[in-house]
C-alpha positions as MATLAB code, in Angstrom:
seq = 'XXXXXXXXXXXXXXXXXXXXXXXXXXXXXXXXXXXXXXXXXXXXXXXXXXXXXXXXXXXXXXXXXXXXXXXXXXXXXXXXXXXXXXXXXXXXXXXXXXXXXXXXXXXXXXXXXXXXXXXXXXXXXXXXXXXXXXXXXXXXXXXXXXXXXXXXXXXXXXXXXXXXXXXXXXXXXXXXXXXXXXXXXXXXXXXXXXXXXXXXXXXXXXXXXXXXXXXX';
ca = [
     -24.189  -53.845  -40.917;
     -20.394  -53.840  -40.629;
     -18.868  -53.627  -37.190;
     -17.324  -50.234  -38.004;
     -20.664  -48.807  -39.103;
     -22.378  -50.331  -36.044;
     -19.782  -48.745  -33.766;
     -20.332  -45.361  -35.456;
     -24.097  -45.733  -35.115;
     -23.837  -46.796  -31.464;
     -21.497  -43.907  -30.681;
     -23.860  -41.485  -32.408;
     -26.789  -42.791  -30.352;
     -24.767  -42.519  -27.137;
     -23.756  -38.959  -27.977;
     -27.347  -37.957  -28.755;
     -28.593  -39.577  -25.552;
     -25.877  -37.830  -23.516;
     -26.817  -34.498  -25.100;
     -30.517  -35.117  -24.339;
     -29.660  -35.935  -20.727;
     -27.109  -33.173  -20.245;
     -27.945  -30.570  -22.860;
     -29.768  -28.286  -20.469;
     -26.860  -28.214  -18.035;
     -24.398  -27.565  -20.877;
     -26.444  -24.630  -22.148;
     -26.797  -23.354  -18.611;
     -23.040  -23.584  -18.138;
     -22.425  -21.640  -21.328;
     -24.927  -18.987  -20.268;
     -23.390  -18.736  -16.784;
     -19.950  -18.450  -18.359;
     -21.093  -15.660  -20.662;
     -22.796  -13.862  -17.786;
     -19.608  -14.232  -15.738;
     -17.497  -12.714  -18.524;
     -19.997   -9.897  -19.003;
     -20.189   -9.342  -15.246;
     -16.394   -9.210  -14.976;
     -16.243   -6.640  -17.772;
     -18.978   -4.591  -16.106;
     -17.120   -4.743  -12.792;
     -13.869   -3.657  -14.446;
     -15.658   -0.762  -16.141;
     -17.218    0.212  -12.818;
     -13.807    0.132  -11.120;
     -12.296    2.256  -13.881;
     -15.072    4.841  -13.521;
     -14.581    4.914   -9.755;
     -10.831    5.425  -10.084;
     -11.385    8.212  -12.607;
     -13.813    9.986  -10.283;
     -11.497    9.523   -7.298;
      -8.588   10.871   -9.339;
     -10.575   13.989  -10.243;
     -11.497   14.608   -6.593;
      -7.881   14.137   -5.547;
      -6.733   16.650   -8.143;
      -9.364   19.116   -6.911;
      -8.122   18.568   -3.349;
      -4.540   19.303   -4.400;
      -5.607   22.487   -6.197;
      -7.598   23.633   -3.165;
      -4.632   22.965   -0.884;
      -2.225   24.806   -3.170;
      -4.664   27.714   -3.442;
      -4.791   28.222    0.310;
      -8.247   26.724    0.769;
      -7.708   24.121    3.501;
     -11.412   23.839    4.355;
     -12.272   22.924    0.761;
      -9.354   20.486    0.650;
     -10.571   18.879    3.883;
     -14.120   18.525    2.545;
     -12.852   16.860   -0.627;
     -10.719   14.469    1.441;
     -13.764   13.610    3.556;
     -15.728   12.901    0.373;
     -12.980   10.596   -0.895;
     -12.954    8.738    2.423;
     -16.715    8.335    2.314;
     -17.233    7.372   -1.335;
     -13.889    5.920   -2.481;
     -12.307    4.453    0.647;
     -10.494    1.706   -1.282;
      -8.951    3.969   -3.889;
      -5.224    4.700   -3.716;
      -6.088    8.337   -4.450;
      -7.927    8.436   -1.131;
      -4.879    7.043    0.641;
      -2.806    9.792   -1.024;
      -5.300   12.446    0.078;
      -5.412   11.240    3.683;
      -1.607   11.037    3.772;
      -1.508   14.631    2.524;
      -3.878   15.583    5.333;
      -1.520   13.889    7.796;
       1.371   15.935    6.395;
      -0.564   19.132    7.045;
      -1.394   17.935   10.553;
       2.297   17.225   11.256;
       3.193   20.749   10.130;
       0.545   22.082   12.519;
       2.065   19.910   15.305;
      -1.180   17.938   15.545;
       0.758   14.690   15.819;
      -2.046   12.663   17.385;
      -4.379   13.571   14.518;
      -1.637   12.872   11.971;
      -1.072    9.415   13.416;
      -4.806    8.666   13.309;
      -4.989    9.799    9.676;
      -2.035    7.654    8.680;
      -3.425    4.616   10.458;
      -6.669    5.045    8.521;
      -4.653    5.296    5.302;
      -2.613    2.187    6.135;
      -5.716    0.136    6.925;
      -7.258    1.075    3.556;
      -4.131    0.773    1.394;
      -4.332   -2.332   -0.796;
      -1.076   -2.008   -2.769;
       1.811   -3.509   -0.727;
       4.224   -0.697   -1.624;
       1.714    1.968   -0.596;
       0.982    0.173    2.676;
       4.716   -0.035    3.438;
       5.221    3.652    2.702;
       2.336    4.549    4.998;
       3.798    2.376    7.771;
       7.074    4.247    7.381;
       5.251    7.555    7.842;
       3.419    6.226   10.896;
       6.753    5.259   12.467;
       8.094    8.763   11.774;
       5.129   10.312   13.601;
       5.457    7.836   16.464;
       9.118    8.813   16.844;
       8.144   12.494   16.842;
       5.677   11.696   19.622;
       8.463   10.002   21.642;
       6.843    6.602   21.187;
      10.034    4.787   20.225;
       8.875    1.282   21.080;
       5.720    1.724   19.002;
       7.828    3.062   16.131;
      10.067   -0.034   16.226;
       7.007   -2.292   16.205;
       5.601   -0.424   13.203;
       8.898   -0.715   11.323;
       8.895   -4.474   11.952;
       5.700   -4.689    9.910;
       7.418   -3.390    6.769;
       8.433   -6.315    4.501;
      12.150   -6.967    4.100;
      12.016   -6.132    0.383;
      10.269   -2.777    0.786;
      11.875    0.612    1.539;
      14.567   -1.048    3.617;
      17.043    1.796    3.217;
      14.586    4.305    4.662;
      13.239    1.830    7.216;
      16.681    0.932    8.551;
      17.749    4.563    8.756;
      14.596    5.429   10.699;
      15.148    2.373   12.873;
      18.607    3.749   13.654;
      17.110    7.124   14.578;
      14.641    5.425   16.923;
      17.354    3.344   18.571;
      19.505    6.431   19.127;
      16.593    8.099   20.884;
      16.065    4.972   22.983;
      19.724    5.031   24.058;
      20.796    1.930   22.142;
      23.730    3.219   20.068;
      25.251   -0.149   19.154;
      22.006   -1.351   17.603;
      21.537    2.053   15.967;
      24.953    1.745   14.302;
      24.022   -1.650   12.876;
      20.770   -0.228   11.513;
      22.605    2.674    9.868;
      25.119    0.252    8.359;
      22.265   -1.863    7.021;
      20.702    1.263    5.498;
      24.044    2.262    3.985;
      24.445   -1.159    2.378;
      21.218   -0.690    0.414;
      22.427    2.519   -1.244;
      24.502    2.878   -4.364;
      27.860    4.630   -4.175;
      26.464    7.789   -5.780;
      23.293    7.956   -3.663;
      22.920   11.424   -2.110;
      21.667    9.924    1.177;
      25.026    8.285    1.848;
      26.516   11.508    3.203;
      23.776   11.997    5.809;
      23.969    8.369    6.877;
      27.729    8.494    7.209;
      27.409   11.599    9.391;
      25.042    9.722   11.694;
      27.542    6.862   11.956;
      30.380    9.319   12.631;
      28.308   11.008   15.359;
      27.710    7.655   17.015;
      31.417    6.822   16.873;
      32.341   10.216   18.352;
      29.771    9.852   21.125;
      31.148    6.386   21.885;
      34.682    7.723   22.252;
      33.516   10.496   24.567;
      31.636    8.015   26.703;
      34.592    5.590   26.880;
];
């Protein structure tokens, strides 16, 4: 037998022996892999069904609210919180509840609702927006220091125009006009030249400047 043929034969025997020794584990690995793929697809399908159901409940809540049925809207929000706590639609619904509570001057309840929403929001942008709303309620409740701490939790690349403007409002209320002016300037720098918010921000800066001259 030529060396080449012997090498081929030896390699074939080694391969067959390796398959005999490891074949079961290979098959098991393939099966586990297939089960994992199937399981992932099942999980994705389950998530999609959940989001669809949560979306339908949220739409029903909005219709009930618009139709002047606050009790029905509240029940639907409670159902979302119970069955779909991790859905963004639930965060939207609870934030809408907080809005209604603010309008009713139930600021403590609004803050509690928003804190629930923030703790269940998984999307970074949604969490940041909820933190911004919490800070607004804290300011309305005269909790300026808490509002500043909440604003500090908003990432630097998220809603900074709104966050800096609100920070300025908080600092004005805390009697820190110099820092407030810097916050308003920072907010102004994030806006384009045609942004409609520029006028309101500039008025706040002008008011600070006028107050500074009067106090001089």
